[in-house]
C-alpha positions as CSV (number, residue, x, y, z in Angstrom):
1,M,-1.8,6.8,-17.4
2,S,-0.7,10.5,-17.3
3,I,2.7,11.6,-18.5
4,G,3.5,12.6,-14.9
5,N,2.6,9.3,-13.5
6,G,4.6,7.6,-16.2
7,V,7.7,9.7,-15.2
8,R,7.2,9.0,-11.5
9,R,6.8,5.2,-12.1
10,G,9.7,5.2,-14.4
11,L,11.9,6.8,-11.8
12,A,10.7,4.3,-9.2
13,A,11.6,1.5,-11.6
14,L,15.1,3.0,-12.1
15,V,15.6,3.2,-8.4
16,A,14.5,-0.4,-7.9
17,A,16.8,-1.4,-10.7
18,S,19.7,0.5,-9.1
19,L,19.2,-1.3,-5.9
20,S,19.5,-4.7,-7.5
21,M,22.4,-3.5,-9.7
22,A,24.3,-2.1,-6.7
23,A,23.7,-5.3,-4.7
24,T,25.1,-7.4,-7.6
25,A,28.0,-5.1,-8.1
26,Q,29.0,-5.0,-4.4
27,G,28.3,-8.5,-3.1
28,L,30.0,-9.9,-0.1
29,S,33.4,-9.3,-1.5
30,H,33.1,-5.7,-0.3
31,W,32.8,-6.8,3.3
32,P,35.7,-5.5,5.4
33,D,36.6,-9.0,6.3
34,G,34.8,-10.8,3.4
35,G,32.2,-12.4,5.7
36,F,28.8,-11.9,7.4
37,R,28.7,-9.7,10.4
38,D,26.1,-10.1,13.2
39,S,27.7,-7.8,15.7
40,F,29.5,-4.5,15.7
41,D,31.7,-3.0,18.4
42,G,31.6,0.7,17.8
43,A,34.6,1.3,20.1
44,A,36.8,-1.0,18.2
45,N,35.6,-1.0,14.7
46,G,35.9,2.1,12.6
47,P,35.6,3.8,10.5
48,T,38.4,1.9,8.7
49,T,37.9,3.6,5.4
50,D,36.6,6.9,4.0
51,N,33.7,5.1,2.6
52,D,32.7,3.8,6.0
53,A,33.0,7.3,7.4
54,A,30.9,8.8,4.7
55,R,28.1,6.3,5.2
56,F,28.0,7.0,8.9
57,L,27.9,10.8,8.3
58,A,25.2,10.4,5.8
59,Q,23.1,8.8,8.5
60,A,24.1,11.0,11.5
61,T,24.5,14.4,9.9
62,F,23.2,16.6,7.0
63,G,25.9,15.1,4.8
64,P,29.5,14.2,4.8
65,S,32.3,16.6,3.9
66,P,36.0,16.0,3.2
67,A,36.9,17.6,6.6
68,G,34.1,15.7,8.4
69,I,35.3,12.4,6.9
70,A,38.9,13.0,8.0
71,H,37.9,14.0,11.5
72,L,35.7,11.0,12.0
73,R,38.6,8.7,10.8
74,D,40.8,10.4,13.5
75,V,38.5,10.2,16.5
76,G,36.4,7.1,15.6
77,Y,32.7,6.5,16.0
78,Q,32.6,6.6,19.8
79,G,34.8,9.7,20.0
80,W,32.7,11.5,17.4
81,L,29.5,10.7,19.2
82,S,31.0,11.9,22.5
83,E,31.9,15.2,20.9
84,Q,28.5,15.6,19.4
85,F,26.6,14.8,22.6
86,A,28.7,17.5,24.3
87,A,28.4,20.2,21.6
88,P,26.3,23.2,22.6
89,A,22.9,23.4,20.9
90,S,22.5,25.8,18.1
91,T,19.2,27.7,18.2
92,Q,16.9,29.5,15.7
93,T,15.2,32.1,17.8
94,Q,18.4,34.1,18.5
95,Y,18.8,34.5,14.8
96,L,15.3,36.0,14.4
97,D,16.0,38.5,17.2
98,W,19.3,39.4,15.5
99,F,17.5,39.9,12.2
100,L,15.2,42.5,13.6
101,T,18.1,44.6,14.8
102,A,20.4,44.0,11.8
103,Y,17.7,44.6,9.2
104,P,15.1,46.9,10.9
105,D,13.6,47.9,7.5
106,D,13.2,44.3,6.3
107,Y,10.2,42.1,6.8
108,L,10.7,39.1,9.0
109,S,8.8,36.1,7.7
110,D,9.0,32.3,7.8
111,D,11.6,32.6,5.1
112,T,13.9,34.1,7.7
113,R,13.4,31.0,9.8
114,L,14.5,28.9,6.8
115,E,17.8,30.8,6.7
116,I,18.8,29.8,10.2
117,W,17.6,26.3,9.7
118,A,20.0,26.0,6.7
119,I,22.8,27.7,8.6
120,N,22.5,25.3,11.6
121,S,21.9,22.2,9.3
122,V,24.7,22.9,6.9
123,G,27.1,24.2,9.5
124,T,28.0,27.5,7.9
125,P,29.1,30.5,10.0
126,D,26.2,32.3,11.7
127,P,26.2,36.1,11.4
128,S,24.0,36.4,14.4
129,R,26.6,35.1,16.8
130,P,29.7,36.8,18.2
131,L,33.1,36.1,16.4
132,Y,31.5,35.8,13.0
133,P,32.6,34.2,10.7
134,N,34.7,32.0,13.0
135,N,31.6,30.5,14.7
136,A,30.2,27.7,12.5
137,P,27.7,25.5,14.4
138,T,29.2,22.2,15.5
139,D,26.1,20.3,16.7
140,Q,25.5,18.3,13.5
141,L,24.0,15.2,15.2
142,R,21.7,17.2,17.5
143,Q,20.4,19.2,14.5
144,R,19.9,16.1,12.5
145,I,18.0,14.4,15.3
146,A,15.9,17.6,15.7
147,F,15.0,17.4,12.0
148,A,14.0,13.8,12.4
149,L,11.9,14.6,15.4
150,S,10.3,17.5,13.5
151,E,9.0,14.9,11.0
152,I,7.5,12.9,13.9
153,F,6.2,15.7,16.2
154,V,4.9,17.8,13.3
155,I,3.8,21.4,13.4
156,S,3.6,23.5,10.3
157,N,3.2,27.0,9.0
158,S,0.4,25.6,6.9
159,N,-1.8,26.4,9.9
160,G,-3.3,29.8,9.2
161,T,-2.2,31.2,12.6
162,L,1.3,29.8,12.5
163,A,2.0,31.0,9.0
164,Y,2.9,34.4,10.3
165,E,4.6,33.3,13.5
166,P,8.2,32.3,12.8
167,W,9.2,32.7,16.4
168,A,6.6,30.1,17.5
169,I,7.9,27.6,14.9
170,A,11.5,28.3,15.6
171,S,11.0,28.0,19.3
172,F,9.4,24.6,18.8
173,Y,12.3,23.4,16.7
174,D,14.8,24.7,19.4
175,M,12.8,22.7,21.9
176,L,13.2,19.6,19.8
177,A,17.0,20.3,19.5
178,A,17.3,20.8,23.3
179,D,15.5,17.6,24.0
180,A,17.1,15.5,21.3
181,F,19.6,13.8,23.7
182,G,17.3,14.0,26.8
183,N,14.5,11.8,27.9
184,Y,11.5,11.0,25.7
185,R,9.1,11.6,28.6
186,T,10.4,15.1,28.9
187,L,10.1,15.6,25.2
188,L,6.5,14.4,25.2
189,E,5.5,16.9,27.9
190,D,7.4,19.8,26.3
191,V,5.7,19.1,23.0
192,S,2.3,18.9,24.8
193,K,2.8,22.3,26.4
194,H,4.3,24.2,23.5
195,P,1.9,26.9,22.2
196,A,2.8,26.1,18.6
197,M,1.6,22.5,19.0
198,G,-1.4,24.0,20.9
199,I,-2.3,26.1,17.9
200,F,-1.6,23.4,15.3
201,L,-3.6,20.6,17.0
202,S,-6.1,22.9,18.7
203,S,-5.2,21.9,22.3
204,I,-4.7,25.5,23.5
205,Q,-7.8,26.9,25.2
206,N,-9.4,23.4,25.1
207,Q,-12.4,23.5,27.4
208,K,-14.1,21.0,29.6
209,A,-17.5,19.7,28.5
210,D,-20.5,22.0,28.9
211,P,-23.6,20.5,27.2
212,T,-25.7,23.6,27.9
213,Q,-23.4,25.6,25.6
214,N,-22.6,22.6,23.2
215,I,-19.0,22.6,24.3
216,H,-17.0,19.4,24.0
217,P,-13.3,18.9,24.6
218,D,-11.3,19.0,21.4
219,E,-10.0,15.5,20.5
220,N,-7.4,16.5,17.9
221,Y,-4.3,16.5,20.1
222,A,-5.5,13.5,22.2
223,R,-5.7,11.4,19.0
224,E,-2.4,12.4,17.5
225,V,-0.3,12.2,20.6
226,M,-1.1,8.5,20.5
227,Q,-1.3,7.7,16.8
228,L,1.7,9.8,15.6
229,F,3.8,10.7,18.6
230,S,4.0,7.6,20.8
231,I,2.2,4.2,20.3
232,G,0.5,4.1,16.9
233,L,-2.8,2.6,15.9
234,Y,-2.1,-1.1,16.6
235,Q,-0.4,-3.1,19.3
236,L,3.2,-4.0,18.6
237,N,5.5,-6.8,19.6
238,P,8.8,-5.9,21.1
239,D,10.4,-6.1,17.6
240,G,7.8,-3.7,16.1
241,T,5.8,-6.4,14.2
242,P,2.1,-6.1,14.8
243,V,0.3,-8.2,17.4
244,L,-2.3,-10.4,15.7
245,S,-5.6,-11.8,17.0
246,G,-7.4,-14.1,14.6
247,G,-5.1,-12.8,11.8
248,Q,-6.1,-9.2,12.5
249,R,-4.2,-6.3,14.0
250,V,-5.2,-5.3,17.5
251,P,-6.0,-1.6,18.1
252,T,-4.1,0.2,20.8
253,Y,-7.0,2.5,21.7
254,D,-10.6,3.3,20.9
255,Q,-12.8,6.4,20.8
256,T,-13.5,6.1,24.6
257,T,-9.7,6.5,25.1
258,V,-9.6,9.5,22.8
259,R,-12.3,11.2,24.8
260,G,-10.5,10.4,28.0
261,F,-7.3,12.1,26.9
262,A,-9.2,15.0,25.3
263,A,-10.7,15.7,28.8
264,V,-7.2,15.5,30.3
265,F,-5.9,18.1,27.9
266,T,-8.5,20.8,28.9
267,G,-7.7,24.1,30.6
268,W,-4.4,24.9,29.0
269,D,-3.8,28.5,27.8
270,W,-1.1,30.9,26.7
271,N,1.5,31.7,29.3
272,N,0.4,35.1,30.8
273,T,3.9,36.3,31.6
274,G,3.8,40.1,31.2
275,C,0.0,40.2,31.0
276,G,-1.0,43.8,31.8
277,D,2.1,45.3,30.3
278,S,1.4,47.8,27.6
279,T,2.7,45.5,25.0
280,Y,0.0,43.0,25.8
281,T,-3.3,44.2,24.4
282,C,-5.6,41.4,25.1
283,C,-5.6,40.3,28.7
284,M,-8.7,39.5,30.6
285,Y,-9.3,39.8,34.4
286,D,-11.8,38.4,36.7
287,E,-13.9,40.4,39.1
288,D,-11.1,40.1,41.8
289,G,-8.5,41.6,39.5
290,G,-6.8,38.3,39.0
291,W,-6.2,36.4,35.8
292,G,-7.1,32.8,36.7
293,T,-10.7,32.6,35.5
294,Y,-10.7,33.6,31.9
295,F,-8.8,32.4,28.9
296,W,-6.4,35.1,27.5
297,C,-7.0,35.8,23.8
298,G,-3.3,35.6,23.1
299,P,-0.1,37.6,22.3
300,S,-0.3,40.5,19.9
301,N,3.2,40.5,18.4
302,Q,5.3,37.8,16.7
303,N,8.1,37.8,19.3
304,D,5.9,38.1,22.4
305,P,7.1,35.6,25.0
306,P,3.9,33.6,25.1
307,W,4.7,32.3,21.6
308,M,7.7,30.6,23.0
309,L,6.8,29.8,26.6
310,P,5.0,26.6,27.8
311,M,1.3,26.8,28.1
312,Q,-0.1,27.2,31.6
313,P,-3.3,25.8,33.1
314,I,-6.5,27.7,33.8
315,E,-8.3,25.4,36.3
316,H,-11.7,26.9,35.6
317,Y,-11.7,25.3,32.2
318,H,-10.1,22.0,33.2
319,D,-12.3,18.9,33.7
320,N,-11.6,17.6,37.2
321,T,-15.0,16.1,37.8
322,S,-15.1,13.1,35.5
323,D,-13.1,9.9,35.5
324,K,-11.1,9.4,32.3
325,Q,-10.5,6.2,30.4
326,L,-6.8,6.1,29.4
327,L,-4.7,3.3,27.9
328,V,-4.9,-0.2,29.2
329,Y,-1.9,-2.6,28.9
330,P,-0.1,-5.2,31.0
331,G,1.4,-3.6,34.0
332,V,-0.5,-0.3,33.7
333,S,-0.3,1.7,36.9
334,L,-3.8,3.1,36.7
335,A,-6.3,0.3,37.6
336,G,-8.2,-0.5,34.4
337,G,-6.5,2.5,32.8
338,I,-9.0,4.8,34.7
339,L,-7.7,8.2,35.7
340,V,-9.9,9.0,38.7
341,H,-11.2,12.6,38.8
342,G,-10.2,15.3,41.2
343,G,-6.7,16.2,40.0
344,D,-5.7,19.6,38.7
345,A,-4.6,20.2,35.1
346,Q,-0.9,19.6,35.7
347,T,-1.4,16.5,37.8
348,E,-3.7,14.9,35.3
349,M,-1.4,15.7,32.4
350,T,1.5,14.1,34.3
351,Q,-0.5,11.0,34.9
352,A,-1.8,10.8,31.4
353,L,1.6,11.3,29.8
354,D,3.1,8.7,32.2
355,N,0.3,6.4,31.0
356,I,1.4,6.8,27.4
357,F,5.1,6.8,28.2
358,N,5.0,3.4,29.9
359,H,3.0,1.7,27.1
360,P,5.0,-1.2,25.7
361,N,4.5,0.1,22.1
362,V,6.5,3.3,22.7
363,G,9.9,1.6,22.5
364,P,9.4,-0.2,19.1
365,F,7.3,2.7,17.8
366,I,9.9,5.4,18.4
367,A,12.8,3.1,17.4
368,T,11.2,2.4,14.1
369,R,10.4,6.0,13.3
370,L,13.9,7.2,14.1
371,I,15.6,4.3,12.2
372,E,13.4,5.2,9.2
373,R,14.5,8.8,9.3
374,L,18.2,8.1,9.8
375,V,19.1,4.7,8.4
376,T,16.6,2.6,6.4
377,S,12.9,2.5,5.6
378,N,12.6,-1.2,6.3
379,P,14.6,-2.2,9.3
380,T,14.5,-5.8,10.3
381,P,12.5,-6.7,13.4
382,A,15.8,-7.7,15.1
383,Y,17.2,-4.2,14.5
384,V,14.0,-2.6,15.9
385,Q,14.0,-4.8,18.9
386,R,17.6,-4.1,19.8
387,V,17.0,-0.4,19.7
388,A,13.6,-0.7,21.5
389,Q,15.4,-2.6,24.3
390,V,17.7,0.3,24.8
391,F,14.7,2.7,24.9
392,N,13.2,0.5,27.6
393,D,16.4,0.3,29.6
394,D,19.6,2.2,28.7
395,G,21.7,-0.1,30.8
396,A,21.4,2.0,33.9
397,G,17.7,1.4,34.4
398,V,16.5,4.5,32.6
399,R,13.6,4.3,30.2
400,G,13.3,6.7,27.3
401,D,17.0,7.9,27.2
402,L,17.2,9.3,23.7
403,K,20.9,9.7,23.7
404,A,21.3,6.0,24.3
405,V,18.6,5.3,21.6
406,V,20.4,7.5,19.0
407,K,23.7,5.8,19.8
408,A,22.1,2.3,19.5
409,I,20.6,3.2,16.1
410,L,23.8,4.5,14.6
411,L,26.1,1.8,16.0
412,D,23.9,-1.2,15.4
413,P,25.4,-3.8,13.1
414,E,22.5,-3.4,10.6
415,A,23.2,0.4,10.4
416,R,26.9,-0.3,9.8
417,Y,26.7,-3.4,7.6
418,G,23.1,-3.5,6.3
419,Q,24.0,-2.5,2.8
420,W,25.7,-6.0,2.5
421,Q,23.5,-8.0,4.9
422,R,20.3,-7.0,3.2
423,A,21.3,-5.4,-0.1
424,D,18.0,-5.7,-1.8
425,T,15.9,-4.1,0.9
426,F,18.2,-1.9,2.9
427,G,18.3,1.9,2.5
428,K,15.9,4.8,2.1
429,L,15.1,7.3,-0.6
430,R,17.0,10.5,0.1
431,E,14.8,13.4,1.1
432,P,15.2,16.4,-1.3
433,L,16.2,18.6,1.6
434,L,18.9,16.2,2.6
435,K,20.2,16.1,-1.0
436,I,20.5,19.9,-0.9
437,T,22.3,20.0,2.4
438,Q,24.6,17.1,1.4
439,M,25.5,19.0,-1.8
440,W,26.3,22.2,0.1
441,R,28.3,20.4,2.8
442,A,30.3,18.2,0.3
443,M,31.1,21.2,-1.8
444,E,31.9,23.6,1.1
445,A,29.2,26.0,0.1
446,R,29.1,29.5,1.6
447,S,27.2,32.7,1.1
448,I,29.0,36.1,0.8
449,G,27.1,37.7,3.6
450,G,26.4,34.7,5.9
451,R,22.7,34.6,5.4
452,I,21.2,31.8,3.3
453,G,18.3,32.8,1.0
454,T,18.5,29.9,-1.4
455,L,15.8,27.9,0.4
456,A,13.4,30.8,0.2
457,P,12.9,31.5,-3.5
458,W,9.7,32.0,-5.3
459,P,7.9,29.8,-5.9
460,P,8.3,28.3,-2.4
461,I,10.9,25.6,-2.0
462,E,8.3,23.0,-1.0
463,E,6.5,23.6,-4.3
464,Q,9.8,23.0,-6.2
465,I,11.2,19.9,-4.5
466,G,8.2,18.7,-2.5
467,Q,9.6,19.5,1.0
468,A,10.6,22.3,3.3
469,P,11.3,22.4,7.1
470,Q,8.1,22.5,9.1
471,R,5.9,23.5,6.1
472,S,4.1,20.2,5.6
473,P,0.4,20.3,4.6
474,T,-0.8,18.2,7.5
475,V,0.3,16.6,10.8
476,F,1.3,13.5,8.8
477,N,4.3,15.4,7.5
478,F,5.1,15.5,3.8
479,F,5.0,11.7,3.7
480,K,3.5,9.0,5.9
481,P,5.9,6.4,7.5
482,D,3.8,3.5,6.1
483,F,3.5,4.7,2.5
484,E,4.0,2.0,-0.1
485,Q,5.0,2.9,-3.6
486,P,2.7,1.0,-6.0
487,G,4.5,-1.7,-7.9
488,E,7.5,-3.7,-6.7
489,V,7.8,-2.0,-3.4
490,E,4.2,-2.6,-2.5
491,Q,4.2,-6.1,-3.8
492,R,7.2,-7.1,-1.6
493,G,5.4,-5.7,1.5
494,L,7.9,-2.9,1.9
495,V,7.4,0.8,2.8
496,S,8.9,3.7,1.0
497,P,7.8,6.9,2.8
498,E,9.8,9.5,0.8
499,F,8.3,8.2,-2.5
500,Q,5.1,9.9,-1.5
501,I,6.6,13.3,-2.3
502,L,7.9,12.1,-5.6
503,T,5.1,13.9,-7.4
504,D,4.8,15.0,-11.0
505,T,6.1,18.4,-10.1
506,A,9.0,17.2,-7.9
507,V,10.2,14.7,-10.5
508,V,10.8,17.6,-13.0
509,A,11.5,20.5,-10.6
510,T,14.1,18.9,-8.4
511,P,16.6,18.3,-11.3
512,N,15.9,21.8,-12.4
513,Y,16.8,23.1,-8.9
514,F,20.0,21.2,-8.9
515,F,20.9,22.4,-12.4
516,H,20.7,26.0,-11.2
517,E,22.7,25.2,-8.1
518,V,25.4,23.4,-9.9
519,F,25.9,25.5,-13.0
520,C,25.1,28.9,-11.5
521,D,25.8,29.1,-7.8
522,Y,29.6,28.5,-7.5
523,T,32.3,30.7,-6.1
524,G,33.1,33.5,-8.5
525,S,30.1,32.8,-10.8
526,T,28.7,35.5,-13.1
527,N,26.5,33.2,-15.0
528,C,23.2,33.9,-13.3
529,W,21.2,36.8,-12.1
530,A,21.5,35.9,-8.4
531,S,25.2,34.8,-8.5
532,D,26.3,37.9,-6.6
533,D,23.4,37.9,-4.2
534,P,25.0,38.0,-0.7
535,T,22.5,35.3,0.5
536,T,23.2,32.9,-2.4
537,M,25.1,29.7,-1.4
538,Q,28.2,29.4,-3.6
539,M,29.8,26.0,-4.0
540,N,33.6,25.6,-4.1
541,E,33.7,23.9,-7.4
542,D,37.3,25.1,-8.0
543,R,38.5,22.8,-5.2
544,D,38.3,19.7,-7.4
545,A,38.9,21.4,-10.8
546,A,42.6,20.4,-11.1
547,L,41.8,16.8,-10.4
548,A,38.9,16.8,-12.9
549,A,41.0,18.4,-15.6
550,T,43.7,15.7,-15.5
551,D,42.1,12.6,-14.0
552,P,38.3,12.3,-14.6
553,A,38.4,8.7,-13.2
554,G,40.0,10.0,-10.0
555,L,37.3,12.7,-9.7
556,V,34.5,10.1,-10.1
557,D,36.1,7.9,-7.4
558,E,36.4,10.9,-5.1
559,Y,32.7,11.7,-5.6
560,S,31.7,8.1,-5.3
561,A,33.2,8.2,-1.7
562,L,31.9,11.6,-0.8
563,F,28.3,11.4,-2.1
564,M,27.7,7.6,-2.3
565,S,30.0,6.1,0.3
566,G,31.9,4.3,-2.4
567,Q,28.8,2.3,-3.5
568,M,28.7,3.6,-7.1
569,S,28.2,0.6,-9.5
570,P,30.9,-0.1,-12.2
571,F,28.2,0.7,-14.8
572,M,27.5,4.2,-13.4
573,R,31.2,4.8,-12.9
574,D,31.9,4.0,-16.6
575,V,29.1,6.2,-17.8
576,L,30.4,9.2,-15.8
577,I,34.0,8.8,-16.8
578,T,32.9,8.5,-20.5
579,R,30.9,11.7,-20.2
580,L,33.7,13.6,-18.5
581,N,36.2,12.6,-21.1
582,Q,33.8,13.9,-23.8
583,L,34.3,17.4,-22.3
584,T,37.7,18.5,-23.7
585,V,40.0,21.5,-23.4
586,D,39.2,22.4,-27.0
587,N,35.7,23.1,-26.0
588,Y,36.1,24.6,-22.5
589,G,39.7,25.8,-22.3
590,Q,40.7,26.8,-18.8
591,D,37.2,26.1,-17.5
592,L,37.5,22.4,-18.3
593,G,38.1,21.3,-14.7
594,R,35.2,23.2,-13.3
595,T,32.9,22.1,-16.1
596,R,33.8,18.4,-15.5
597,V,33.1,19.0,-11.8
598,Q,29.7,20.5,-12.7
599,H,28.7,17.6,-15.0
600,A,29.8,15.0,-12.4
601,L,27.8,16.7,-9.7
602,Y,24.7,17.1,-11.7
603,L,24.6,13.6,-13.0
604,I,25.3,12.1,-9.5
605,L,22.7,14.2,-7.7
606,N,20.0,13.2,-10.2
607,S,21.0,9.5,-10.6
608,P,18.8,6.6,-9.4
609,E,21.8,5.1,-7.5
610,Y,22.5,8.2,-5.5
611,S,18.8,8.7,-4.8
612,I,18.9,5.7,-2.5
613,Q,20.9,6.2,0.7
614,K,22.4,2.7,1.6
């Protein structure tokens, strides 16, 4: 066993131990009414405490803040959700446009996209908007759902073409944000037509079969739209458990189905808006002077509209002469799942996506994926089924209503009380990115100049902490949803997706990252070389310095609520208080308060107990 593997397994064991310890420490005595809840009325219940508010915000946002907790206590769960559903969507592409004007001599890269991702996610003032700095984004829930969707509908700058196209990736993320509270069917079509997805999964300029030229439709997107975006590999019961036949799982599709969908997704190309203009250097025309026969070789510049506009069909390359085998399931509208030939590219895409959308797997599949991203890695079948039922019918006869699905996930009794109901299996390993955003939000971090360069250091952030927005190495994201950490997790039949990025490098590099953030990057710091960089996020560590200087126990309790929803074990609390009391005025003088804040932050952020969101 390598040293790295030993460290990783050791941390996994600590996390497992922390789960058991936390469960023992909390018990049923911490229930709001001392009993077992099997229902939850979001209109009438809560949050009743700061701890309840912090838990909800840890699931629904990029992290709780003191102001966010207070506001949620004022308006309640239902009021807060209504506010968030109504909040205007923050975008990324407008920031990239602003950057070119504001910094004409700077090089715009994918790191610039990370800036606006952080601004929108953390909710700091956006310098690209009017009224700066009094214009902080308010759509926390929408951005959180967009991030979750980006880990399901994956594109990445790891693709050689997209690596230098931040507008394409930003536009894709903006599309996810725009569709976050819309209908899943709309989202599925928008994803299918976006050129960034077309590049990433090679569906753009996909051609109908021509055996004489050894041309066959590309199957990449056809396979992943089913496996990763909608129904998965195996048939599911309404509660997300696998359908079994003879003790074996039943596949949802086969290679014939893949070929059928591959033929459907032929003939789609860049949107030719502006083709022929001097800024477009690569347009092709047919003999009649039109554009409808040949594929266009694509936009020439980063911010050309075709990078951000839906693909459009070129019928010459679409297969409209062969019948296509699609999905077969009870109630399927296409007889035998056969899409009869003769339709144009848009008609056949509509029919094919409808065929996917109405598959009975979609509800439990999407319910499970979103629950995993927001609440817990191992939801009970009952939880999945309740959310899937809302996907199937939002109460008004609408299938695929994502607003209703998000609401159902967050207000479900398992989301609100699962840490007590299922203390030994409930929760999820916090993603490194979410640890960073929670730290910044909790500590009211701001940069001097409004921009955020802290996620774009060298080496790249994904090499330090194992993760960065839309920079995954494959379409499977940085971690697979069914990953099982070897050892106790695997033995108990549980999944632990985020453990897949708990690599040798991340185990060491992530604490180092937080050390620099906590001990260097605070308001007024002169300790580090980048402290005065206008793009460095500076945390307001002085806010809690007075409390820390006089009442270390009070500080620990405050941070237990803010970072851990009040779930810190007595053991961990005692360890932290003991450590803070070891830091004395004789050693640190007037810096005692801030120093205690720093030590508390660093130890919490790297603790096994905090690592699990419960």
